[in-house]
N, C-alpha and C positions, 0 to 999 in steps of 0.2 A: 627632609622637607620642613619639619618644624623643630629647629634646634632646641628650643626651650620647652618642648613637650614633656609631659609626664609619661610614665610607663603605660603601655597599652592597657586599657581597662577590659577585664574579662566580664562578659555578660552571660549569665546563665539563661538558657532558652530551652524550652521543651515544646517543640512545635512540629507538626507534620503539614506539608503543603504538597499540592500536585496540580498539574495542568499543562496545557499546550502553550508553547511560545512559537509564534509564526514570525519568521525572519523577514521583515518588510523593508529593510534598508541595508545598504552596504556596511554601515556602521554595525548593525546587528549581526551581519555575517561575520565580521572580524571579531566581535565580542564573543561569539559562540564558536570560534574556530576550533577550540579544543574538543567540544562536543561533536563537531562535524567530522573530526578525524581526517581533515584534508586541507589542502592549500586553497583558500577561498579568494586569493588575489586574482585579478584579471577579469576579463569579460565573460569567460567561460562559466565562472561560478554564478554569475547573475542570470544565466540561461536556465539554471536549476532553481527549484523552489524547495524551501526547507521548513520543517516544523520539528520542534524538539519537545517531547513529552518528558516531564520530570516528576518523579515521586521523591520527595525530600524529607528527611528527618533531621532537624536542626537541634543540636544539643547545647552549643554555646557559641559565643562570638568574641573576637578580639577587636576592640575599637581604639584607634589611635586618638591622641589628644590633638585636635586641630584648632584649639582656641588661642594659641600663641601666634606670633608673627612668623610667616614662612620665610625661608631663605629664597633668594632670587633663583628663578628657573631659566633654563635655556629657551630660545625662541620656539622650539618645537614641543615644549612641555605644555600639555593641555589638561591632563587629569592626574590626580593623585589617589593612592589607595587609602580608603577610609576604614573599611570594616572587612574582616575575614570571618566567614561563617564556617563552623565545623559541624560535622555530622556524617550522614550517610545519604547516598543518592543513587537512584536508578534512572538511567536516561535511555530514551528511544529516539533515534534520529530518523526521521521520515523524509525522503526526498524523491523528486521526480522532475522531469523536464517541464518547462513552462506550459507545454501543450497538454500534458497529462495531469499535473498537479495544479488544477484550476481552482478558482474561487468556490465553485460548486463542491468539489471534493473537499476542500478546506472546511466548508460548512458542515459536511457530513462527518468529518473527523471529530468535530467538537462534541458530537453526540454518540461517538462510537463506544460500544460496550463489549465488543467481541474480542477475539484473540488477535495476536500479532499476525499469525498465519492467515487468518480470515481477512485481515486488513490488506495484506499483500495480494491475496487472490482477487479481492473485489476491486481494488483501485489500481493495481499494477504499479505499485510504488516500491522503491528500495527502502529497506528497513534494517537499521543497525542498532543493536541494543547492548548496553554495557552497564555494569554496576560498580560502585565504589562503596563497599560495605553494606549494600542493600540488595536483596534479591527477591523476586516474586515467588509466591507460593504456588501459583497456578498460571495457566496461559492467559486468563483474563486479567490483564495488568492495569487497565485504565480505570482505576478507582478514583472516586471524586471526593467524597466526604472524609473527614478525619477518621471516622470509625472504619470506613471501607479501606482506607490506606493501611491502617494498623492491622487489619485482618488479612490484607492481601500480600503484605510484605514481611520479610523477616531479616534479621541481621545476618550478613554473610561473614562468617568468622574466618573464611579462607582469604579474605582481603584485609591485610594489616591487622590480623587477629581480631577483626570486628571492632577495632577502636575508631573513634571519630577522627575524621581527616578533613582538611580544608576542602570545601565543596562549592562555595559561592563567594564572590568578591564584590564589594560595593566600591565604586570609584566616584570621586567628586571632581568637579571642574576647578582648575586652578584659577583663583580670582584674577580677572583681567585677561585671561588667556584667549587668544583668537582661535575660534573653532571653524574649520572648513565646513561649508554646507554639506549636509548629508544627502545621499542620493536614494530616493525611494525606489523600491522594487514593486512593479505592478503585477497583479495576479489576473490572468486572463479569465474571462467569463466561461469560455469553453462551450462547445456545442452540447446540447442536451441529447443524451443517448436515447435511441428509440428502437423498439422492436421492428424488424423488417419481415415481410412475408411475401412469398412468390407462389404463383400457381403455374405449374409447368405441364407440358404434354411431352412425355418421353416416348418417342417412336421406337417400336421394337426392331424395325429394319435399319435403324441408324447405328453405325459402328462408332461414330464420334460421340464424345461425351456431351450431354446437354448442359450448358452453363446456366446456373440459376441467377447469375449476376450478383450473388451474395459472397462476401468474404468474411470468414470468421477469424477472430483473434483468440489466442489461448485463453480458456476460461469462459468463452461465450457458449451459450446453449444452442445447439442445433437440434431442432425437433420437427417432426412432421409425420404425415400419413401418405399412403399411396393406395390407389384402387384401380381396378380394371382387370382385364383378362387378355392375354395375347396367345397367338399360335406360333410355333416355331417348327422348323424342319418341314420337308415336303409331306410328311405323314399327317400333319395337322395336329400335333400334340399341343396341349394347352398348358398355360402356367399363369400363376398370379404373383404379385410382388414378393410374397414370402416363400416362394419356391426355393428349396435348399440348393438346387443345382442349376441346370440350364433354365433360363427364363425368369429367374428372380431379379429383383431390382438392387443394383449396386449404387453406392454413393462414394464419391471421391472428394476428400477435403485436403487441399494441398497436394501432396504426393501419396497420401494414404487412402487405400480403398477399403471400405467396410460394407457389409451386407446391410442394406437399409430395410428391406422387407416392407410390411404394411405400416408399421409404426417404428419410430426410432427416437432416441434422445442421446446426444453426445455433448460433452463439455471439455473434452481433452484433445481436440483437434484444432488446427489452425490452417487457413488457406482458402482458396477459392472452392466453392461448393458446386459439384457437378453430379449428374446422374446418367446411368446407362443400363440397358438390359444385359444381363449376364449371358453371354453366348460367345462361341468361337467364330460363328458365321452368322451375320445378321441379315444378309440379303434375302433369305427365304422366310423371314419372319413377317408377321402381320399384327396390326393392332397397336395399342399404346397404353401407357400407364399415366393416370392423372396424379401428379405429385403436388402436395400442399406442404411447403417447407417454411419454417419460421426460424429466424435468428434473433436471439435475445442477448444483448450485451451483458457482459459479466457484471457491470456496474449496477444493473437493475436486479441482480440476483442476490438473495440473502445467502451467503456462504455457510456451509455446515461448520459449526464450531466443534472440532474434534474433542474438546475438553468437556463438552456438554451433550454428547451423544446419548440418546435414550438408552438407559441400561437394560431395557427389555428387549432391545434388538439383539438378534443372534450374531450378526456380523456388523462391523463398523464400516461406514462408507469411507473412512479415512485410511483404511488398510489397503 
């Protein structure tokens, strides 16, 4: 590019940086193609939204001499390589469809301090992480300050024996080169997730399931209470919602049936939420249960960070 240039200049650097890069244009998609580990060409890629978290340790840089006259370039020549940065990096690529990875989720990511697993559970995003010479010491990888980064990461000697490798490249525009207009990628606002609640009357004589009109996604919290007393069989036996056998209250989520009882809370079921009195024959039953059911979207829940579970607990909720 520069025939009369001197040898590349080595610049000693001792710096740690970290943060999110949100890919907001098609040019940014292509510039980060290696981190995305996928083919970002075509319209399909622009239906996805991407963010890349990087924790970077820079040890030195090689900078070319671009102070001399450049040689002529071809018509499609637009940029030239100016600086190569060496060091170690840990990258987390976060992606989701444009309907899931909205501007609201993006704003929450900027303040995220939990684990990667917690991030996946709360926002239902795809997460791929990889390191080149750098590895996290614990699950909470989103360190911000220089001190936090140094304490949260360590050299990974299994990668290139821990030696600095090329991690970042700076390009500059060829003087006079024509650059095609970049195409912005818009981020949807997204609907605000809200807690939903239903009050139902579950008839003991009804063999069909009573539909709550609610539908849970995996990770949503389904909680509620039930009250009342029913009679079943011709003998007039009575039962309440927490009856262990006949007469108890069942809840079906999707295709899975569970015992609801008087109180319940589930966050590992997905599908339509329905209720029914447990019995093999409903026609001779009388009475009803009043069911108060609430559905809390997972995005409104604070996920348990398994790396920070209270050590005084006898069992871990992550097991």
